[in-house]
C-alpha positions in Angstrom: 30.3 -24.6 -8.5 27.8 -26.9 -6.8 24.9 -25.0 -8.2 26.4 -24.9 -11.7 26.8 -28.7 -11.7 23.2 -29.2 -10.6 21.9 -26.7 -13.2 23.9 -28.4 -16.0 22.5 -31.8 -14.9 18.9 -30.5 -15.1 19.5 -29.1 -18.6 21.2 -32.4 -19.7 18.3 -34.4 -18.3 15.8 -32.5 -20.4 17.9 -33.0 -23.5 18.3 -36.7 -22.8 14.6 -37.1 -22.3 13.9 -35.5 -25.6 16.4 -37.8 -27.3 14.7 -41.0 -26.0 15.6 -43.9 -23.8 18.8 -44.8 -25.8 20.5 -41.6 -24.6 23.6 -42.0 -22.5 23.4 -41.1 -18.7 23.5 -37.4 -17.9 26.7 -36.7 -16.1 28.6 -33.5 -15.0 32.1 -33.7 -13.6 33.8 -30.8 -11.8 36.6 -29.5 -14.1 40.1 -29.2 -12.9 39.7 -31.4 -9.8 42.4 -34.0 -9.1 40.3 -37.2 -8.7 43.4 -39.2 -7.9 42.9 -38.0 -4.4 39.7 -39.9 -4.1 40.2 -43.5 -3.1 38.1 -44.4 -0.1 34.3 -43.5 -0.2 31.2 -44.1 1.9 27.7 -44.4 0.5 25.6 -42.4 2.9 22.4 -43.6 1.3 20.0 -43.4 -1.6 16.7 -41.8 -0.9 13.6 -43.9 -1.5 11.2 -43.2 -4.3 7.9 -41.8 -2.9 5.7 -44.6 -1.8 8.4 -47.3 -2.4 10.0 -48.0 0.9 13.3 -49.8 0.6 13.8 -48.8 -3.1 16.8 -46.7 -2.1 18.5 -49.6 -0.2 18.1 -51.9 -3.2 19.7 -49.3 -5.6 22.3 -48.3 -3.1 23.6 -51.8 -2.5 23.9 -52.3 -6.2 25.7 -49.0 -6.7 28.2 -50.0 -4.0 29.1 -53.1 -6.1 30.0 -51.0 -9.1 32.0 -48.5 -7.0 34.1 -51.5 -5.8 34.5 -52.7 -9.4 35.7 -49.2 -10.3 38.5 -49.5 -7.8 37.1 -47.5 -4.8 37.6 -48.7 -1.3 34.0 -48.6 0.0 33.2 -48.4 3.7 30.9 -51.2 4.9 27.2 -50.2 4.9 26.5 -51.2 8.5 29.4 -49.1 9.7 28.0 -46.1 7.9 24.4 -46.6 9.1 25.6 -47.1 12.7 27.6 -43.8 12.6 24.7 -41.8 11.1 22.4 -43.1 13.8 24.9 -42.5 16.6 25.5 -38.9 15.4 21.8 -38.3 14.8 22.6 -36.9 11.3 20.1 -36.2 8.6 21.7 -37.1 5.2 18.6 -37.4 3.2 19.3 -34.2 1.3 22.3 -31.9 0.7 25.3 -32.3 3.0 26.7 -29.0 4.3 30.5 -28.6 4.4 30.7 -28.9 8.2 28.8 -32.2 8.2 30.7 -33.6 5.2 34.0 -32.9 6.9 32.8 -34.4 10.2 31.6 -37.6 8.4 34.7 -37.8 6.3 36.9 -37.7 9.4 34.8 -40.2 11.4 34.6 -42.7 8.5 38.1 -42.1 7.2 37.0 -41.4 3.6 38.0 -39.0 0.9 34.4 -38.5 -0.4 30.8 -39.3 0.2 28.2 -40.8 -2.1 24.6 -39.8 -1.9 21.7 -40.4 -4.2 18.0 -40.6 -4.8 15.5 -42.7 -6.7 13.7 -40.7 -9.4 11.6 -43.5 -10.9 10.7 -46.9 -9.5 8.1 -49.0 -11.3 8.3 -52.8 -10.7 7.5 -55.2 -13.5 3.9 -56.4 -13.6 1.4 -58.4 -15.6 -2.1 -57.3 -16.3 -5.1 -58.6 -18.3 -6.3 -56.4 -21.1 -9.2 -56.9 -23.6 -7.9 -57.1 -27.1 -9.9 -57.1 -30.3 -10.0 -60.4 -32.2 -11.2 -60.3 -35.8 -12.1 -63.6 -37.3 -12.9 -64.5 -40.9 -14.6 -67.7 -42.1 -15.6 -68.8 -45.6 -18.8 -70.7 -46.3 -18.9 -72.5 -49.6 -21.7 -71.6 -52.1 -23.2 -74.8 -53.5 -25.4 -75.5 -56.5 -27.0 -78.7 -57.7 -25.8 -79.8 -61.2 -27.3 -82.6 -63.2 -24.9 -84.7 -65.2 -25.5 -87.4 -67.8 -23.6 -90.5 -66.9 -23.5 -94.0 -68.3 -24.4 -96.8 -66.0 -23.8 -100.1 -67.8 -25.6 -99.9 -71.1 -27.9 -97.0 -70.2 -27.4 -93.2 -69.7 -28.9 -91.8 -66.6 -29.2 -88.3 -65.0 -27.1 -87.9 -61.8 -27.5 -84.8 -59.6 -24.5 -83.6 -57.7 -23.5 -80.5 -55.6 -20.7 -78.4 -56.8 -18.9 -75.5 -55.2 -19.3 -72.3 -57.2 -17.7 -69.9 -54.8 -17.4 -68.8 -51.2 -19.2 -66.4 -49.0 -17.0 -64.6 -46.5 -18.3 -64.1 -43.0 -16.5 -61.8 -40.6 -16.9 -61.7 -36.8 -15.5 -59.5 -34.1 -15.0 -60.2 -30.4 -12.9 -59.2 -27.4 -10.6 -61.6 -25.7 -8.5 -61.2 -22.5 -4.7 -61.2 -23.0 -1.8 -61.0 -20.5 0.5 -58.0 -21.1 3.8 -57.7 -19.4 5.3 -54.3 -18.4 9.0 -54.0 -17.8 10.4 -52.6 -14.6 11.8 -49.1 -14.7 14.3 -47.5 -12.4 15.7 -44.0 -12.4 18.5 -42.8 -10.1 20.6 -39.7 -9.5 23.9 -40.1 -7.7 26.5 -37.5 -6.6 30.1 -37.7 -5.2 30.6 -35.1 -2.5 34.0 -33.6 -1.4 34.5 -34.0 2.4 36.6 -30.8 2.5 34.2 -28.4 0.9 30.8 -30.3 0.8 30.8 -29.5 -3.0 29.7 -31.9 -5.7 32.6 -33.5 -7.6 30.5 -35.4 -10.1 26.8 -36.1 -10.5 25.1 -38.6 -12.7 21.5 -39.5 -13.6 19.9 -42.2 -15.7 16.7 -44.2 -16.1 16.6 -47.7 -17.5 14.2 -50.6 -18.0 14.7 -54.3 -17.0 12.9 -57.6 -16.8 12.7 -56.8 -13.0 13.7 -54.1 -10.6 17.1 -55.8 -9.9 18.0 -55.8 -13.6 16.9 -52.2 -14.0 19.0 -51.1 -11.0 22.0 -53.0 -12.3 21.7 -51.2 -15.7 21.4 -47.7 -14.1 24.3 -48.2 -11.7 26.6 -49.6 -14.3 25.9 -46.9 -16.9 26.4 -44.0 -14.4 29.6 -45.4 -13.0 31.1 -46.0 -16.4 30.0 -42.5 -17.6 32.4 -41.1 -15.0 35.2 -43.6 -15.6 37.8 -40.8 -16.0 37.4 -40.1 -12.3 38.0 -43.6 -11.1 41.0 -44.4 -8.9 44.1 -45.4 -10.9 43.0 -43.6 -14.1 45.9 -41.8 -15.8 46.2 -38.1 -14.9 45.5 -35.5 -17.7 48.7 -35.0 -19.7 50.5 -38.0 -18.3 
């Protein structure tokens, strides 16, 4: 079942990418599981994006907030970190059933939450050279002689008149500041402590004015995409 969930997620991610950024999060939920048994959870960690140390901690803290809003009882992060360190456990990848059961018992939880950052690009500004096309119009003048009366006499008066305009175009490059939005992608999975199997898995990528905003958007969209599994949701058929 775990492999089938992961395979479905990969296929869904490809379809979502083809559909564009407006696509909903890719989520797969284990069918037939009684999610009303899951109340207390622990976030074991979110794996950093390559070369972005600390990115997992930022996203993990934000995801915890949305787990709490969804109604889960979440174990305090320091308690989880201390236990992992004390037990010398490696939870950066998949958790085998034996480890999941051990952690579940020690932490007193019903399920474990693990994840990883799939995209992490902070917002930035850069100067780029842009083309500036300018157009000016120079008047075309000619001298015209008019007969005008001055007092009792007629005299010739020469004046300049505009007969048209000559267009002059110029081209130059000027520096311009361009802002790039932050982008964060994350995959999160809920793991059963009894079997070590995946109960649900969600993945999404979003942009924001900064990394914090992008993380907020990703976490919110994933947790709401699996709303039917939240504690307190009506059971099927009730």
